[in-house]
Each structure stands twice: as structure tokens, then as C-alpha cells.
ROGU-32655 format. One record per residue: residue in three letters; x, y, z of N, C-alpha, C, O in turn. Coordinates in steps of 0.2 Angstrom, whole numbers, plus 5000, padded with zeros to 4 digits. Layout:
<pts>
ALAXYZXYZXYZXYZ;...
</pts>
This chain:
<pts>
MET522252025185522551995191522051935194521451945194;ALA522351875195521951815197521751825204522051855208;ILE521051805205520751815211520651745214520351735220;ASN520751695210520551625212521051595216521651595214;LYS520951555221521451515225521151455226521151425232;HIS520951415221520551355222521151295222521651305220;THR520951235224521351175223520851125220520251135221;LEU521051085216520651035213520250985218520550965223;SER519650985217519250945222519350865220519650845215;GLU519050825225519050755224518650735217518850695214;ARG518150775216517750765210518150775204518150735199;GLY518550835204518950845198519450795197519650775191;LEU519750775203520350725202520050665199520350635195;ASN519450635202519150575199518950585192519050535188;MET518750645190518650655183519250645178519150615173;ILE519750675180520450665177520650595176520750565171;ARG520550565182520750495182520350445178520550405174;SER519650465177519250425173519350435166519350395162;PHE519550495164519650515157520350485155520450455149;GLU520850485159521550465157521650385158522050355154;GLY521250355163521350285164522050275167522450325168;LEU522250215169522850205172523250155168523050095167;LYS523850175167524350125164525050135167525350185167;LEU525250075170525950085173526550075169527050095171;THR526450065163526950065158526850115153526350135151;ALA527450145150527350205146527050175139527150125137;TYR526650225137526250215130526250275127526250335129;GLN526050275120525950335116525250345116524850305114;ASP525050415118524350425118524150435110524450425106;GLU523550465110523250465103523650515099523550505092;ALA523950565102524350615098525050585097525450625094;GLY525250525100525950505099526350525105526950515104;LYS526150555110526550575116526650525121526150485122;TRP527250515123527450465128527050485134527150535137;THR526750435137526250455143526350395148526550335146;ILE526250405154526250355159525750365165525550425166;GLY525550315169525050335175524450355172524050325168;TYR524150415175523550445173523650495168523450555170;GLY523950485163524050535157524650575158524650635155;CYS525050565162525650605164526150605158526350545156;THR526350665155526850665150527550685152528050685148;TYR527550695159528250715162528150695169527650695172;TYR528750695172528850685179528850745183528950805180;ALA528750745190528750805194529450845193529350905194;ASN529950815191530550855190530650885183531150915181;GLY530150875179530150905172530350855167530350865161;LYS530650795169530950745164530350715160529850695163;GLY530350715154529850685149529850605150530350575152;ILE529250575149529150505149529550475143529550495138;GLN529850415145530250385140529850315138529550285143;PRO530050285132529650225130529750165135529250125136;THR530250165139530450105143530250115150530350075154;ASP529950175152529750185159529150145161528750125158;ARG529250135168528750095171528650125178529050145181;LEU528050115181527850135188527750075191527450025189;PRO527950065198527950005201527149985203527049925204;ASN526750035205526050025207525650085206525850135204;LYS524950075208524450125207524650185212524450235210;GLU524850175217525050225222525550275219525450335220;CYS526050245216526550285213526250335207526450385206;ALA525750305203525450335198525050395201525050445198;ALA524650375207524250435210524750485213524550545212;ASP525250475215525750525218526050565212526050625213;LEU526150535207526450565201525950615199526050675197;LEU525350595198524750635195524650695200524650755198;SER524650685207524550735211525150795211525050855211;ALA525750765210526350815209526250855203526350915203;VAL526150825197526050855191525450905191525550955188;LEU524950885194524350925194524450995197524151045195;LYS524950995202525051065205525251115200525051175201;ASP525651105195525851145190525151175186525151235185;PHE524751125185524151145181523651185186523351235183;GLU523651175192523151205197523451285197523051325197;ARG524151285198524451355199524251395193524151455193;THR524351365187524251405181523551425180523351485179;VAL523051385182522351405181522151455186521851505185;ASN522451455192522351505197522651575195522451625197;ARG523251565192523551625189523251665184523251725183;VAL522951625179522751655172522051675173521751715169;VAL521651645177520851655177520751715182520951715188;SER520551765179520351825183519651835185519451875189;ALA519251805181518451805183518351755189518651705189;PRO517851775193517751725199517451665196517051665191;VAL517651605198517451535196517251495203517551505208;ASN516751455202516551405207516951345207517351335202;GLN516951305212517351245212517251195206517751175203;ASN516651195203516551145197516851185191517151145187;GLN516751245190517151285185517851275185518251255180;TYR518151285191518851275192519051205190519551195187;ASP518751155193518851085191518851065184519351035181;ALA518351095180518351085173518951115169519151095165;LEU519151175172519651215169520351175170520751175165;VAL520451145176521051115177521051045173521551035170;CYS520451015172520450955168520650975161520950935158;PHE520351025158520451045152521151065151521451045146;HIS521451105155522151125154522651065155523151065151;TYR522451015159522850955160522950915154523450895152;ASN522350915150522350885144522650915138522950885134;THR522550985138522751025132523351065133523751075128;GLY523551085139524051125140523951195138524451235137;SER523351215135523251275131522851325134522651375131;LEU522651315141522151365143522351435143522051485141;PRO523051455145523251525145523151555138523051625138;SER523251525132523151555126522451545122522451565116;SER522051515126521351495123520851555123520851595127;THR520451545118519851585117519351575123519051625126;LEU519351515126518951495132519151545137518751575140;LEU519851555139520051595144519851665143519651705147;LYS519951695136519851765135519051775136518951825139;LYS518651735134517951745135517751735143517351775145;LEU518051695146517951685153518151745157517751775161;ASN518751775156518951835159518651895157518651945161;LYS518251895152517751955150517151945154516651985153;GLY517051885157516451875161515851845157515251835159;ASP516051815151515551785147515551715148515951675144;TYR515251685153515251615155514951575150515151515149;THR514451595147514051555142514551535136514651485134;ALA514851595133515251585128515951545130516151505126;ALA516151555136516751515138516551445138516951405136;ALA515951425141515751355141515751325134515951265133;ALA515451365130515451335123516151315120516151275115;GLN516651355122517251345119517551275121518051255117;PHE517351245126517651175127517551135121517951095120;LEU516951135118516751095112517251105106517351055102;ALA517551165106518051175100518651135101519051125096;TRP518851105106519451075108519350995107519450965112;ASN519150975101518950905100519350875095519250815093;LYS519950905094520350875088521050855091521250885096;VAL521350805088522050785090522450785083522250775078;THR523150805084523550795078523750725077524050695081;ASP523550705071523750635069524550625069524850665065;PRO524850585073525550585072525850555066526450575064;GLY525450525062525650495055525650545050526050555046;THR525050585050524950635045525150705047525250755042;GLY525150725053525250795055524650835055524650895056;LYS524050805053523450845052522950835058522950785061;LYS522550885059522050885064521450835062521250845057;LYS521250795067520650755066520250755072520550755078;VAL519550755071519150745077519250685080519250625077;SER519250685087519350625091518750615095518450665099;GLU518350555094517750545098517850545106517450565109;VAL518450525108518650525115518650595117518350615123;LEU518950645113518950715115518250745115518150795119;VAL517850725110517150755110516850735116516450785119;LYS516850675119516550655125516850695131516450715135;ARG517450695131517850725137517550805137517450825143;ARG517650835132517450905132516650915133516550965137;GLU516250875131515550875133515450875141515150905144;LYS515850825144515850815151516150875155515950895160;GLU516650905152517050965155516551025155516451055160;MET516251035149515751085149515151075153514951125156;LYS514951015154514351005159514551015166514151055169;LEU515150995168515351015175515451085175515251115181;PHE515751125170515851195171515151235172515151285175;ASN514651205169513951235169513551215175513051235176;THR513851165179513451145185513551185191514151195193;PRO513051215194513051255200513351215206513251155206;VAL513651255210513851215216513351215221513451195227;
</pts>
């Protein structure tokens, strides 16, 4: 049973924004997924991003990110049963926003068993992207750096 009722902090939000960057026109990310704004792959209503989509301004992109992040925050609060501090929560939301895989991850299993050290090390395992051309997994230097920063935040006391 989840015991966490956190919300993403400004620090966590800024971390996600810095990783994702801002693009007001739809683009394909490294894995070939259509994306817009600050890394959003769908709208608040669940509709996927289309190649011709555009956002009118930075404020709309920020609003979209805030709306979409609510789903990720709820999931992290629901699946994490071990106590976490704000930095750990922010790192987990950032990770889940990027991968969508926290609920099924070894990271979560180790965390919920109370093994914070092993859970933190699991961030580094998520450094690959599926190449849209070959369908094969390949190490992404962008993800290597992102996971190192997420792990560092996870390990930072409040």
C-alpha cells in the first residue's frame, strides 16, 4: 500500500524541463515517438501527438506538461510503498516520465523492499533507447547523463 502523497517540486519540474528542452512544433524523439513541448507524447485528453501539431507558446507547453505530469505523479504515489523524501520522489517522477516503466521496474522492486542503495543503482541500467530504424537497443549518451543526474538527486538528502 502506497504511503507517499508527494507532489513534484519546482526543482523536479525544472529538472524535467532541462532534460526535455522546449519545442513548440511536433518532433520525433530519439526513439522515434512524436513529441511536443517539454517531451510530451500525448495531450491531457490522452490523444497522441501528431506530426503536424504545434503549440502557440511556451505557456501552453508549460500547461501541457503540468497536466500530463499529474498522471505520472499519481502513479509514483500509488506504486511506491517505501517512504521517500522529496528528492527521491522528484527523481522517480522524472524517471517515470521518461520511461513510463517505473511500475514494472527492478528499481521499484528494490525500493519497495527498502534497499535504497540497490534502487539508486538501477537508474543507470535505463540508458538505452530502441533505434527506430533497426529495432535494436542502443546506449544513448543523453540517457546516460540523465540517469546519472536522476540517481544523484535520488541520493541527495533533503
